[in-house]
C-alpha positions in Angstrom: 24.5 -58.0 11.7 26.6 -61.1 10.8 29.6 -62.4 12.9 31.9 -65.1 11.7 34.4 -66.6 14.2 37.4 -68.4 12.9 38.5 -71.0 15.4 39.8 -74.6 15.6 37.5 -75.2 18.6 34.0 -74.4 17.3 32.5 -76.6 20.0 33.3 -73.9 22.6 30.7 -71.6 21.2 27.7 -74.0 21.3 26.5 -73.1 24.8 27.5 -69.4 24.3 25.1 -69.2 21.3 22.4 -71.2 23.0 21.8 -69.1 26.1 20.3 -65.8 27.3 20.4 -62.6 25.2 22.7 -64.1 22.5 20.2 -66.9 21.9 17.2 -64.6 21.6 19.1 -62.2 19.3 19.8 -65.2 17.0 16.3 -66.5 17.1 14.9 -63.0 16.4 17.2 -62.7 13.5 18.9 -59.6 14.9 22.3 -61.2 14.4 23.7 -64.2 12.7 26.7 -65.9 14.5 28.7 -68.6 12.7 31.8 -70.5 13.6 34.3 -71.5 10.9 36.9 -74.2 11.7 39.9 -73.0 9.7 41.4 -76.5 10.1 39.1 -77.5 7.3 41.0 -75.2 4.9 44.4 -76.8 5.6 45.8 -78.3 2.4 48.3 -80.7 4.0 47.5 -84.4 4.5 47.0 -84.2 8.2 45.0 -81.0 8.3 47.7 -79.3 10.2 47.3 -75.5 10.9 50.5 -74.8 12.9 54.3 -75.4 12.7 57.5 -74.6 14.5 58.7 -71.0 14.5 61.6 -69.9 12.2 64.6 -68.9 14.3 63.8 -71.5 16.9 61.9 -71.2 20.2 59.2 -73.0 22.1 55.6 -73.5 21.0 53.8 -73.7 17.7 52.8 -70.9 15.3 49.6 -70.7 13.3 50.2 -70.9 9.6 49.1 -68.4 6.9 47.5 -70.6 4.4 44.5 -72.0 6.3 43.6 -68.6 7.8 44.1 -66.7 4.6 41.8 -69.1 2.7 39.2 -69.2 5.4 39.0 -65.4 5.5 38.9 -65.2 1.7 35.9 -67.6 1.7 33.9 -65.4 4.1 35.0 -61.8 3.3 32.8 -59.3 1.4 33.4 -55.6 0.7 31.4 -54.8 3.9 33.4 -57.1 6.1 35.7 -56.0 9.0 38.4 -58.5 9.9 39.6 -58.4 13.5 42.5 -60.3 14.9 42.1 -61.2 18.6 45.6 -60.6 20.1 47.1 -59.4 23.4 49.1 -57.0 21.2 45.9 -55.2 20.0 44.3 -52.1 21.3 42.3 -52.7 24.5 38.6 -53.3 23.9 36.3 -50.5 25.3 32.6 -49.7 25.4 33.2 -47.0 22.8 34.7 -49.6 20.5 31.8 -51.9 21.1 29.4 -49.1 19.9 31.6 -48.6 16.8 31.6 -52.3 15.9 27.9 -52.6 16.5 27.4 -50.4 13.5 29.2 -52.8 11.2 27.3 -55.2 8.9 29.8 -58.1 9.0 32.5 -58.9 11.5 35.1 -61.7 11.2 37.0 -62.6 14.3 40.2 -64.6 14.1 40.9 -66.7 17.2 44.6 -67.5 17.8 46.0 -70.4 19.7 49.3 -72.0 20.6 52.4 -69.6 20.6 50.8 -67.1 18.2 50.2 -66.2 14.6 52.5 -66.0 11.6 53.0 -62.2 11.4 51.9 -62.1 7.8 48.3 -63.0 8.9 48.0 -59.4 10.2 48.1 -58.1 6.6 44.6 -59.4 6.0 43.2 -57.9 9.2 41.7 -54.4 9.6 42.3 -54.3 13.3 43.9 -56.1 16.3 41.9 -56.1 19.6 42.9 -57.2 23.1 40.5 -57.7 26.1 43.3 -56.9 28.6 46.9 -57.1 29.5 47.2 -60.8 30.1 47.6 -63.9 27.9 45.0 -66.6 27.4 45.3 -70.0 25.8 43.4 -68.9 22.8 41.2 -66.2 21.2 37.9 -68.0 21.8 37.1 -66.3 25.1 38.0 -62.8 23.8 35.8 -63.6 20.7 32.9 -64.3 23.1 33.5 -61.2 25.1 33.5 -59.0 22.0 30.4 -60.7 20.6 28.5 -60.4 23.8 29.4 -56.7 24.2 28.6 -55.9 20.6 25.4 -57.9 20.1 23.6 -56.3 23.1 24.1 -52.9 21.3 22.5 -54.0 18.1 19.1 -52.2 17.7 16.3 -54.4 18.9 18.3 -56.9 20.9 17.7 -55.2 24.2 15.9 -52.0 25.1 18.1 -49.0 24.3 17.7 -47.5 27.8 19.3 -50.7 29.2 22.7 -49.9 27.6 22.5 -46.1 27.3 22.9 -45.9 31.1 25.7 -48.5 31.3 29.0 -47.9 32.9 31.6 -46.1 30.7 29.0 -44.5 28.4 29.5 -41.1 30.0 33.0 -41.7 31.3 31.7 -42.8 34.7 30.9 -46.1 36.4 27.3 -46.9 37.0 25.4 -45.8 40.2 24.3 -48.4 42.8 20.9 -50.1 42.3 18.5 -51.7 44.8 15.4 -53.8 44.8 13.0 -55.3 47.4 13.0 -55.8 50.3 13.7 -52.3 51.7 15.5 -53.8 54.7 17.6 -56.9 54.4 19.5 -58.0 57.6 19.7 -54.4 58.7 20.9 -53.1 55.3 18.6 -50.3 54.2 17.8 -49.0 50.7 18.8 -45.3 50.6 15.8 -43.2 51.5 16.1 -40.9 48.5 15.2 -43.8 46.2 11.9 -44.2 48.0 11.1 -40.5 47.9 9.5 -40.3 44.5 11.4 -37.1 43.8 13.0 -37.8 40.5 15.2 -34.7 40.6 16.7 -35.7 43.9 17.1 -39.3 42.7 18.9 -38.1 39.5 21.2 -35.9 41.7 21.9 -38.8 44.1 22.7 -41.2 41.3 25.0 -38.7 39.6 26.8 -38.1 42.9 27.1 -41.8 43.5 28.6 -42.2 40.0 31.2 -39.6 40.8 32.0 -41.2 44.1 32.1 -44.8 42.8 34.3 -43.8 39.8 36.7 -41.8 42.1 37.0 -44.8 44.5 37.3 -47.6 41.9 38.5 -46.1 38.6 40.0 -42.5 39.1 41.8 -43.0 35.8 38.5 -42.8 34.0 38.0 -39.3 35.2 41.4 -38.0 34.0 40.9 -39.8 30.7 37.4 -38.3 30.3 38.7 -34.8 30.8 41.6 -35.3 28.4 39.3 -36.5 25.6 36.8 -33.8 26.1 39.4 -31.0 26.2 40.5 -32.2 22.8 36.9 -32.4 21.6 35.4 -29.2 22.9 36.4 -26.9 20.1 35.4 -29.5 17.4 32.1 -30.1 19.2 31.3 -26.4 19.4 32.2 -25.6 15.8 30.7 -28.6 14.2 27.5 -28.9 16.1 26.6 -25.5 17.5 27.7 -23.4 14.6 26.3 -25.7 12.0 23.0 -25.9 13.8 22.6 -22.1 13.8 23.9 -21.7 10.2 21.5 -24.3 8.9 18.4 -23.0 10.6 16.1 -21.2 8.2 13.6 -18.9 9.9 11.1 -17.2 7.6 9.7 -13.8 8.5 8.5 -14.0 12.1 5.2 -12.5 13.0 2.9 -12.5 16.0 5.4 -12.2 18.8 4.0 -13.8 21.9 5.7 -13.5 25.3 5.6 -16.7 27.5 7.1 -16.1 30.9 10.8 -15.0 30.8 11.4 -15.8 27.2 9.6 -15.0 23.9 8.1 -17.5 21.4 8.0 -16.3 17.8 5.4 -18.0 15.7 4.6 -18.2 12.0 2.4 -20.7 10.1 5.1 -23.5 10.2 7.4 -23.1 13.2 7.6 -21.9 16.7 11.1 -20.4 17.4 12.2 -20.2 21.0 15.2 -18.1 22.1 17.7 -20.9 22.7 19.9 -23.4 20.8 18.6 -26.6 19.3 19.8 -29.0 21.9 18.6 -32.4 20.7 22.0 -34.0 20.6 23.9 -31.7 23.0 24.6 -32.8 26.6 25.7 -31.0 29.7 22.4 -29.5 30.9 18.9 -30.6 31.6 16.2 -29.3 29.3 13.2 -31.1 27.9 10.3 -30.0 25.8 7.8 -31.3 23.3 8.9 -31.5 19.7 5.4 -30.7 18.5 2.9 -28.2 19.7 -0.9 -29.0 19.8 -1.3 -27.4 16.5 1.4 -29.6 15.0 4.0 -26.8 14.6 7.6 -27.9 15.3 9.5 -26.2 18.1 12.8 -24.8 16.7 15.5 -23.4 18.8 17.5 -20.6 17.2 19.5 -18.5 19.7 22.6 -19.7 21.6 22.5 -17.2 24.4 19.8 -19.1 26.3 21.9 -22.2 26.6 24.6 -20.2 28.4 22.0 -19.2 31.1 20.8 -22.8 31.4 24.3 -24.2 31.7 25.3 -21.6 34.2 22.2 -22.2 36.3 22.9 -26.0 36.4 26.6 -25.5 37.2 25.7 -23.3 40.2 23.3 -25.9 41.5 26.1 -28.4 41.4 28.5 -26.0 43.2 25.9 -25.5 45.9 25.7 -29.2 46.4 29.5 -29.3 46.7 29.3 -26.5 49.3 26.7 -28.5 51.2 29.0 -31.5 51.2 31.9 -29.4 52.5 29.8 -28.2 55.4 28.6 -31.7 56.0 32.1 -33.0 56.2 33.1 -30.2 58.7 30.1 -31.1 60.9 31.7 -34.5 61.6 35.4 -33.9 62.8 35.7 -37.7 63.6 35.2 -38.7 60.0 38.8 -39.1 58.9 37.9 -40.0 55.3 35.7 -37.0 54.7 38.5 -34.7 53.6 39.8 -36.9 50.9 36.2 -37.8 49.8 34.9 -34.2 49.4 38.2 -32.9 47.8 37.9 -35.8 45.3 34.3 -34.7 44.6 35.5 -31.1 44.0 38.1 -32.3 41.5 35.5 -34.5 39.7 33.1 -31.5 39.6 35.8 -29.4 37.9 36.5 -32.2 35.5 32.8 -32.6 34.7 32.3 -28.9 34.1 35.3 -28.7 31.8 34.2 -31.7 29.8 30.4 -31.1 29.6 29.8 -27.4 30.1 32.9 -25.5 28.8 31.7 -25.1 25.3 28.4 -23.5 26.5 29.6 -21.3 29.4 32.3 -19.2 27.6 35.8 -18.6 28.8 34.9 -15.8 31.2 32.2 -17.8 33.0 34.3 -20.9 33.1 37.3 -19.1 34.7 35.0 -17.6 37.3 33.4 -21.0 38.1 36.7 -22.8 38.4 38.1 -20.0 40.7 34.9 -20.3 42.8 35.4 -24.0 43.3 39.1 -23.5 44.1 38.2 -20.9 46.6 35.7 -23.2 48.3 38.3 -25.9 48.4 40.8 -23.5 49.9 38.4 -22.4 52.6 37.4 -26.0 53.4 41.0 -27.0 53.8 41.7 -24.1 56.1 38.6 -24.9 58.2 39.4 -28.6 58.3 43.0 -27.9 59.3 41.9 -25.6 62.1 39.2 -28.1 63.2 41.8 -30.9 63.4 44.2 -28.6 65.2 41.6 -27.8 67.9 40.7 -31.5 68.3 44.4 -32.3 68.6 44.9 -29.6 71.2 41.9 -30.9 73.2 43.3 -34.4 73.1 46.7 -33.2 74.3 45.1 -31.3 77.2 43.0 -34.3 78.1 46.0 -36.5 78.3 47.8 -34.0 80.5 45.0 -34.0 83.0 
């Protein structure tokens, strides 16, 4: 990947390019980052790149000619030109992944009052890093470059960014390191258990809790996006997977446990859907058998059973949390916390499992959760009423 940054303050990028992951990415030739001082393209005597705005007003406006010529000198058919502007779409992790796939990015850093509006005609996109105004576009250029470069293959280990915040619509879970006890602050016991299933469940629950507390808007946004994408996902991936599978005449039926494996000389076909790129349930297996045959998944009904099983596990965890909250009547925050978790669970099921469960199962599951919520609220209300009556009786005495 190549990144060219148009700026009148190229010196600002010296330390940025000379430290940490960015430095290593450049040294390892994973990315090429250049700065271009568009003042050098100014054709006037004093190398001026800005002028007063037409119509009057304060400040100075960047002129067309130097920026047009600078972009023209760098641009190729594979270039994507991005204007860094507070009026652009807000930069996100999803956008970082999109831009990391580009071969050549050109960032234009503004300064002073703003750009001549006509500069936007040579740009493919406007991007903002937030709803505030900075002195110039140099810091936003660094933010985008840092976020994008770390996603370029080979810059860092893929696992390091796959589990980042925002990748699955949730914030990241808490992490800990040695010592186990620091000034009375203990590492959660589950992380020391060695039980990876429990650790995964704990981390997912912590993601839900942290996201609900700090960024509840992400949960609503995640559900909205996935509701729009469910049908497309189902048609495009599931239907096409099944349609494109070619299974020759199957012989030698061999039962293995609950499900059957059908073998021929080239493939082993298991009664479930090919789930390599499909999320929403946990299922792992070897892609090759000992004999070298490829495992191929050809039936969709199995995925519904797996999805339903996993969803019921999560509902059981929610039920446990309801009971845990009821066991402590003095925990005033418990009600809001567990009700928030119930809403997040519904949102997660709709976004990640709906296309696999079918409408009938989905309706039953949501009704089940709503029933649990209703019963919890009734029990909590009764519990608080009893506590209140006891307090009143105590005061009377």
